Structure formats: structure tokens, C-alpha cells
N, C-alpha and C positions, 0 to 999 in steps of 0.2 A: 275511969280510964277505959278506953275502948279495947276490946279483944281483937286480935288480928290472927288471920289464918291465910295461908297461901295455897294456890291451886294453879293448875295448868289448863288452858283451853286450846283446843284445836278443832275449830268448827268450819266446815266447808262453806263456800259462798252460798250454795243453795239453802243449806240449813240456816245460815246467818240471816238470809232474807226472811225466813219465817219469824225470827226474833224481831227484825226491823219492822216488818209489817204488822206485828202484833198478834199473829195467829198462834205463836208459841208465847205463853205468858210467864213461864217460870224457867229458870236455869237451875239444873241440878248437877252438882260437881262433887268430886271427892278431893278434900284438902290433902296437902302433903302429909298431914298427921293421920290420915285415914278416915277422918270425920266426913260425913255426908252433909252438904249444904244445899239449901234451896233459897233462891232469891228472885225478885221480879226481873224479868227480861229487859225491862226498860233501862236498867243500869248498865247493860253491855252495849247498847245501841251506839254510843259514841266511839266504841272500839272496832266497829265493823268496817273493814276495808274492802277493796276489790276482790280479794281472795278469801274473804271470810274473817275469822278471828283466830289468831294464834299467839301464844305467849304465856308468860307466867304473871299471875295477878295476886294482889294483896287485897283482902276484904277486911273491913273493920266494922264491928257492930258493938252496940252498947250493952249494958246489963240487962236490958229488956229484949235483947236480940234484934233490935232495930238497926238496919244497915246505916252506917254513918259515912262510909267511904269505900271506893273501889278504884284501885290504880293498877296500871301495868307496871311491872318491875323488871 
């Protein structure tokens, strides 16, 4: 059974461009529980819009801490 955590992202257009182009390779966030998370930036690329990235997200990972899902909620 995957573990789920939620977090908020508010990334400017300029910063999001670094994630999109691959110059920033990891995203580090604080979950709503206070836990720090780090995951590969490639997983947020599909959420980048004209103004960057903004919203609340749910991340799921397995017992080996492998990311199995990321969705905007």
C-alpha cells in the first residue's frame, strides 16, 4: 500500500524553467505533516504552466520510498 503525503508548490515562471530545462534536478518540499521530501524534478514538468507551478499536490511512494504517483489536488 503506497504512502501518501500532501504539499503545496508555488514556483515562479523563471524558477519553473530551470526544472523544465533540467538544470534543477531535484525538488525539495515540506509536506503538510512537516516532513521534508526530495524527488526528481522530472515529475513536476507536466504541471508547469505559463506562470510556473502553483497548487496543492499529493505524492505517493512505496515501502522502498520509490515515487509511484504525483497528482495535483
